[in-house]
C-alpha positions as CSV (number, residue, x, y, z in Angstrom):
1,M,-20.3,2.3,-0.9
2,K,-17.7,4.0,-3.1
3,L,-14.7,2.6,-1.4
4,S,-14.1,-0.9,-2.7
5,L,-7.1,1.2,-0.9
6,P,2.4,-2.3,2.0
7,R,1.8,-0.2,3.0
8,N,3.8,0.0,5.9
9,A,4.6,-0.4,4.9
10,A,5.4,-1.6,6.1
11,L,5.7,1.5,4.5
12,G,7.8,2.7,7.3
13,G,11.2,1.8,6.0
14,S,14.5,3.0,7.5
15,L,17.3,5.2,6.1
16,A,19.4,2.0,6.2
17,V,17.1,0.4,3.6
18,V,17.3,3.4,1.4
19,A,21.1,3.4,1.6
20,A,21.2,-0.3,0.8
21,L,19.1,0.2,-2.3
22,A,21.1,3.2,-3.5
23,L,24.4,1.3,-3.2
24,S,23.2,-1.7,-5.2
25,A,24.9,-0.9,-8.5
26,C,25.4,-4.4,-9.8
27,G,23.6,-6.8,-11.9
28,A,23.4,-7.4,-15.6
29,A,20.8,-5.7,-17.9
30,P,17.8,-7.9,-18.5
31,D,17.4,-9.9,-21.7
32,N,14.0,-9.1,-23.1
33,A,14.6,-11.2,-26.1
34,S,13.3,-14.2,-24.1
35,T,9.9,-12.6,-23.9
36,T,9.5,-11.6,-27.5
37,T,7.1,-13.7,-29.5
38,K,7.9,-15.2,-32.9
39,D,5.9,-12.5,-34.6
40,G,7.9,-9.8,-32.9
41,K,5.6,-8.8,-30.1
42,S,7.5,-7.8,-26.9
43,A,6.2,-8.1,-23.4
44,A,8.2,-5.0,-22.5
45,T,6.0,-2.8,-24.7
46,A,2.7,-4.7,-24.4
47,T,-0.1,-2.4,-23.2
48,S,-2.5,-5.3,-22.6
49,A,-2.6,-9.1,-22.7
50,A,-4.4,-8.9,-26.0
51,D,-1.6,-6.7,-27.4
52,F,0.8,-9.5,-26.6
53,G,-1.3,-12.2,-28.2
54,G,-3.6,-13.1,-25.4
55,M,-3.4,-14.5,-21.9
56,D,-2.1,-17.9,-23.0
57,A,0.9,-16.2,-24.7
58,L,1.5,-14.0,-21.7
59,V,1.4,-17.0,-19.3
60,K,3.8,-18.9,-21.5
61,A,6.3,-15.9,-21.7
62,A,6.0,-15.3,-18.0
63,R,6.8,-18.9,-17.2
64,K,9.8,-18.8,-19.5
65,E,11.1,-15.8,-17.5
66,G,10.4,-17.8,-14.3
67,S,10.8,-15.1,-11.8
68,L,9.1,-11.9,-10.5
69,H,10.9,-9.3,-8.4
70,I,8.7,-7.4,-5.9
71,I,9.9,-5.1,-3.1
72,A,8.6,-3.6,0.2
73,V,5.8,-6.2,0.4
74,P,5.3,-7.8,3.9
75,R,3.5,-11.1,3.9
76,D,1.3,-9.9,6.8
77,W,0.1,-6.8,4.9
78,A,-3.5,-7.2,3.6
79,N,-3.1,-10.9,3.0
80,Y,-0.1,-10.5,0.7
81,G,1.4,-13.8,1.9
82,A,-1.6,-15.8,0.6
83,I,-1.6,-13.8,-2.6
84,I,2.1,-14.5,-3.3
85,D,1.7,-18.2,-2.5
86,A,-1.4,-18.5,-4.8
87,F,0.4,-16.8,-7.7
88,Q,3.5,-19.0,-7.4
89,K,1.4,-22.2,-7.2
90,K,-0.8,-21.2,-10.1
91,Y,1.9,-20.2,-12.5
92,G,5.1,-21.8,-11.2
93,I,6.8,-18.5,-11.2
94,K,9.2,-17.7,-8.3
95,I,8.6,-14.4,-6.5
96,Q,11.6,-12.7,-5.0
97,D,10.3,-10.3,-2.2
98,E,13.1,-7.9,-1.2
99,S,13.1,-5.6,1.8
100,P,9.5,-6.4,2.9
101,D,9.6,-3.7,5.5
102,G,10.6,-1.0,3.0
103,S,8.5,2.0,2.1
104,S,6.9,3.4,-1.0
105,Q,9.7,5.9,-1.4
106,D,12.2,3.0,-1.1
107,E,10.5,1.3,-4.0
108,I,10.9,4.4,-6.2
109,N,14.5,4.7,-5.1
110,A,15.2,1.1,-6.1
111,V,13.8,1.7,-9.6
112,T,15.9,4.8,-10.2
113,S,19.1,3.3,-8.7
114,R,18.9,0.0,-10.5
115,K,17.7,1.0,-13.9
116,G,18.9,-1.5,-16.5
117,Q,19.8,-4.1,-13.9
118,D,18.2,-7.5,-13.5
119,R,17.7,-6.7,-9.8
120,A,15.4,-3.8,-10.5
121,P,11.7,-4.2,-9.3
122,D,9.3,-5.5,-11.9
123,V,6.2,-4.1,-10.2
124,L,5.4,-1.6,-7.5
125,D,2.7,-1.4,-4.8
126,L,2.6,2.3,-3.9
127,G,0.6,4.7,-1.7
128,S,-1.5,6.8,-4.1
129,S,0.6,10.0,-3.8
130,F,3.7,8.0,-4.5
131,A,2.2,6.4,-7.5
132,L,1.5,9.8,-8.9
133,S,5.1,10.8,-8.3
134,A,6.4,7.6,-10.0
135,A,4.3,8.4,-13.0
136,Q,5.4,12.0,-13.2
137,Q,9.0,10.7,-13.1
138,G,8.4,8.5,-16.1
139,L,9.1,5.3,-14.2
140,L,6.0,3.4,-15.1
141,A,4.8,1.4,-18.1
142,P,1.2,1.8,-19.4
143,Y,-0.6,-1.5,-19.1
144,K,-4.4,-2.2,-19.0
145,V,-5.4,-5.3,-17.2
146,A,-8.4,-7.2,-18.5
147,A,-10.6,-5.6,-15.7
148,F,-9.3,-2.1,-16.4
149,G,-12.7,-0.9,-17.6
150,D,-14.3,-1.9,-14.2
151,I,-11.9,0.1,-12.1
152,P,-13.7,3.4,-11.2
153,A,-12.6,6.3,-13.3
154,G,-11.3,8.3,-10.4
155,Q,-9.2,5.3,-9.2
156,K,-6.9,4.9,-12.2
157,D,-4.5,6.8,-14.4
158,P,-6.1,7.5,-17.8
159,Q,-2.8,6.3,-19.4
160,A,-3.0,3.1,-17.4
161,R,0.4,3.7,-15.7
162,W,-1.1,2.9,-12.3
163,Y,-4.5,1.9,-10.9
164,N,-5.8,1.4,-7.4
165,D,-6.1,-2.1,-6.1
166,Y,-7.1,-2.4,-2.5
167,G,-7.6,-0.1,0.5
168,G,-9.3,0.9,3.6
169,Y,-9.7,3.5,6.3
170,I,-7.3,5.0,8.8
171,S,-8.0,3.4,12.1
172,I,-6.8,3.4,15.7
173,G,-5.5,0.1,17.0
174,C,-5.1,-0.4,20.7
175,D,-3.7,-3.0,23.1
176,A,-6.7,-3.3,25.5
177,K,-4.6,-5.1,28.1
178,R,-2.0,-2.4,28.3
179,V,-4.3,0.6,27.8
180,K,-7.1,0.8,30.3
181,V,-9.5,2.9,28.0
182,C,-8.8,2.6,24.3
183,P,-9.2,5.8,22.3
184,T,-11.7,5.9,19.4
185,T,-11.2,9.4,18.1
186,F,-8.3,11.7,17.3
187,K,-9.5,14.0,20.0
188,D,-9.1,11.2,22.5
189,L,-5.4,10.8,21.5
190,L,-4.6,14.1,23.1
191,K,-5.6,13.0,26.6
192,P,-2.8,12.8,29.2
193,R,-3.5,9.1,29.9
194,Y,-1.9,8.2,26.5
195,K,1.5,9.7,27.2
196,G,4.2,8.0,25.1
197,Q,1.8,5.5,23.6
198,V,0.6,6.9,20.2
199,A,2.5,5.8,17.1
200,L,2.3,5.9,13.3
201,N,3.1,3.0,11.0
202,G,6.1,4.8,9.4
203,N,7.2,8.3,8.5
204,P,4.6,10.2,6.4
205,T,7.3,11.6,4.1
206,K,8.0,8.0,2.9
207,S,5.0,5.9,4.1
208,G,1.6,5.8,2.6
209,S,-0.1,4.6,5.8
210,A,1.6,7.4,7.9
211,F,0.7,9.9,5.2
212,G,-2.9,8.8,5.5
213,G,-2.7,9.1,9.3
214,V,-1.7,12.8,9.0
215,Y,-4.5,13.4,6.4
216,A,-7.0,11.9,8.8
217,A,-5.8,14.0,11.6
218,A,-6.2,17.1,9.4
219,L,-9.8,16.2,8.7
220,A,-10.4,15.7,12.4
221,N,-9.1,19.1,13.2
222,G,-10.6,21.5,10.8
223,G,-8.5,20.7,7.8
224,S,-9.5,19.4,4.4
225,F,-8.2,17.5,1.4
226,G,-6.7,20.8,0.3
227,D,-5.3,21.7,3.7
228,I,-3.3,19.1,5.5
229,Q,-1.5,21.6,7.8
230,P,-3.9,21.0,10.7
231,G,-2.8,17.3,10.6
232,L,0.9,18.4,11.1
233,D,-0.2,20.8,13.9
234,F,-2.1,17.9,15.6
235,F,1.1,15.7,15.7
236,A,3.1,18.6,16.8
237,E,0.7,18.9,19.8
238,L,0.9,15.2,20.4
239,K,4.7,15.5,20.5
240,K,4.6,18.5,22.7
241,N,2.4,16.9,25.3
242,G,4.4,13.7,25.3
243,N,1.8,11.4,23.8
244,Y,3.5,10.8,20.4
245,T,6.3,8.2,20.2
246,P,8.7,8.2,17.3
247,V,8.9,4.4,17.3
248,E,7.3,3.2,14.0
249,S,4.7,0.6,14.8
250,T,4.9,-2.9,13.6
251,P,3.5,-6.2,15.0
252,A,6.8,-6.7,16.8
253,T,6.7,-3.3,18.5
254,V,3.1,-3.9,19.5
255,E,4.0,-7.3,21.1
256,K,6.8,-5.7,23.0
257,G,4.5,-3.0,24.3
258,E,6.5,-0.2,22.6
259,T,3.5,1.0,20.5
260,P,0.3,0.1,22.4
261,I,-1.7,2.6,20.3
262,S,-1.1,2.6,16.5
263,I,-2.7,4.8,13.8
264,D,-2.8,2.6,10.7
265,W,-5.1,1.2,8.0
266,D,-8.1,-0.7,9.3
267,Y,-7.3,-3.8,7.3
268,L,-3.8,-4.0,8.9
269,N,-5.2,-3.4,12.4
270,A,-8.0,-5.9,11.9
271,G,-5.5,-8.5,10.6
272,Y,-3.3,-7.9,13.6
273,A,-6.3,-8.4,15.9
274,D,-6.6,-11.9,14.5
275,E,-2.8,-12.5,14.7
276,F,-2.5,-11.3,18.3
277,K,-5.3,-13.5,19.7
278,S,-3.1,-16.5,19.8
279,K,-0.4,-14.5,21.6
280,G,-2.7,-13.3,24.3
281,L,-3.1,-9.7,23.1
282,D,-6.5,-8.0,22.9
283,W,-6.2,-5.7,20.0
284,K,-9.1,-3.3,19.5
285,V,-9.8,-1.4,16.3
286,A,-11.8,1.8,15.8
287,V,-12.3,3.9,12.7
288,P,-12.3,7.4,14.2
289,S,-15.5,9.3,13.4
290,D,-13.8,12.7,13.6
291,G,-11.2,11.8,11.0
292,Q,-12.6,9.4,8.5
293,Y,-10.1,9.1,5.7
294,A,-9.9,6.3,3.2
295,Q,-7.3,5.6,0.5
296,Y,-6.1,2.9,-1.9
297,Y,-2.7,1.5,-2.7
298,S,-1.9,1.4,-6.4
299,Q,-0.3,-1.2,-8.6
300,A,2.1,-0.5,-11.5
301,V,4.5,-2.1,-13.9
302,T,7.9,-0.5,-14.0
303,K,9.0,0.8,-17.4
304,D,12.3,-1.2,-17.4
305,A,11.0,-4.3,-15.7
306,P,13.6,-7.1,-16.1
307,H,10.7,-9.7,-16.2
308,P,8.1,-7.8,-18.2
309,A,5.8,-10.7,-19.0
310,A,5.7,-11.9,-15.3
311,A,5.1,-8.3,-14.2
312,R,2.0,-8.0,-16.5
313,L,0.8,-11.5,-15.5
314,W,1.1,-10.5,-11.8
315,Q,-1.2,-7.5,-12.5
316,E,-3.7,-9.7,-14.3
317,F,-3.8,-12.0,-11.2
318,L,-4.2,-9.2,-8.7
319,Y,-7.2,-7.8,-10.7
320,S,-8.9,-11.2,-11.2
321,A,-11.8,-12.3,-9.0
322,E,-9.4,-14.6,-7.3
323,G,-6.9,-11.9,-6.5
324,Q,-9.5,-9.4,-5.4
325,N,-11.1,-11.8,-3.0
326,L,-7.8,-12.6,-1.5
327,W,-7.4,-8.9,-0.6
328,L,-10.9,-9.1,0.9
329,K,-9.9,-12.0,3.1
330,G,-7.2,-9.7,4.5
331,Y,-9.8,-7.1,5.5
332,A,-8.9,-4.8,2.6
333,R,-11.6,-3.4,0.3
334,P,-10.8,-4.4,-3.3
335,A,-11.0,-1.7,-6.1
336,L,-13.4,-4.0,-8.1
337,M,-15.7,-4.6,-5.1
338,T,-18.7,-3.0,-6.7
339,S,-18.4,-4.7,-10.1
340,M,-17.8,-8.0,-8.3
341,Q,-20.9,-7.6,-6.3
342,S,-22.9,-7.1,-9.5
343,A,-21.2,-10.1,-11.1
344,G,-21.8,-12.3,-8.1
345,T,-18.1,-13.1,-7.7
346,L,-17.5,-11.3,-4.4
347,D,-16.7,-13.4,-1.3
348,K,-19.7,-12.4,0.8
349,T,-18.4,-14.0,3.9
350,A,-15.1,-12.1,3.8
351,A,-17.0,-8.8,3.0
352,A,-19.2,-9.2,6.0
353,K,-16.1,-9.2,8.3
354,L,-14.9,-5.8,7.2
355,P,-14.6,-3.1,9.9
356,Q,-17.9,-1.1,9.9
357,V,-17.9,2.4,8.6
358,T,-20.8,4.8,8.1
359,G,-21.3,6.8,4.9
360,S,-19.3,6.6,1.7
361,A,-15.7,7.5,1.2
362,S,-14.4,10.5,-0.8
363,F,-10.8,11.0,-2.0
364,P,-8.4,13.9,-2.5
365,T,-7.6,14.9,-6.1
366,E,-4.2,14.5,-7.7
367,A,-3.5,18.2,-7.2
368,E,-4.5,18.0,-3.5
369,Q,-2.4,15.0,-2.8
370,S,0.6,16.6,-4.5
371,K,0.2,19.7,-2.4
372,A,-0.2,17.7,0.8
373,K,2.9,15.7,0.1
374,T,4.9,18.9,-0.4
375,V,3.5,20.3,2.9
376,I,4.5,17.2,4.8
377,A,7.9,17.0,3.3
378,Q,8.6,20.6,4.4
379,G,7.0,20.4,7.8
380,W,7.0,16.9,9.3
381,G,10.5,17.1,10.7
382,K,9.8,20.3,12.5
383,A,6.4,19.1,13.8
384,V,7.8,16.1,15.7
385,S,11.4,17.1,16.4
386,G,12.8,18.1,19.7
């Protein structure tokens, strides 16, 4: 299997979040002197742990900083809560998680609007197309984690400005108690019985998960990685026949019955199924056979991270066997899954619980993703307006 992909993201952030980030023009510039070793090595320019003097030196410098600023990371997204808690316990570094329901674009906006401030994000977790954009804008610092060589070549930036971390497949989640017959394909979603019930986890112009939903719809309707237009046309048809709801799905909207059918990553929908059991909801998950689309989320260190040592230590933790297996426990497929299988470090019990998918995944190229992002930016509003 080639696939080993918040975010909603909670990638579905609101304009209010963007406005709040844009208006945050306060905070002193970070003091990187505190993370410069006696021999003059700076965490802010270190391109690997070895470049800084080794892991022990990196851990010492990160603990001295004492803090890590992340953004747009929900605790219920791919087991992020457990990952945050494990990092804090292991290193004694406090993680400040701002705007957990923000989007990938919100993250990028925060970096640009807070440049030079101590409130700027140290690290980013971005949908793949947004990681490409951030790199093109010069916002990311090159840094190779110890496991960099084990990340598949097609899943990392050659300059190490970003690399894929965890992912999964677009799926259809359904509240089986509110929906008599749950849909399992994109074709099903067009049926009249689903009027006002079909939602996306965010807005595809800002949200990696929603972007993936449109891509999957394109593949299900004669499109390709190089042609996402059929996906826009599909949602335009859903809107026209009344099946599409503009309410961005979250666990809260599902519980309220506002979004009984949600197009989202399989690891999120699978995690929700566990969460909802205790609340009396029967949440079914299906990876649509007619629109099988997989993608990763990418990690990156920001170029002007106010806590550069902690930012790099966070990356090392995420790509350790411990970090990768924590993604797996959240139903996400870790980028190092194949190498961990070979090394015997993969959590086999967690791997066995992953949603079943036939065949192996393939992914759009950087050029195809850039083109798709442009098409969605130009056409999404028109497709679902009115």
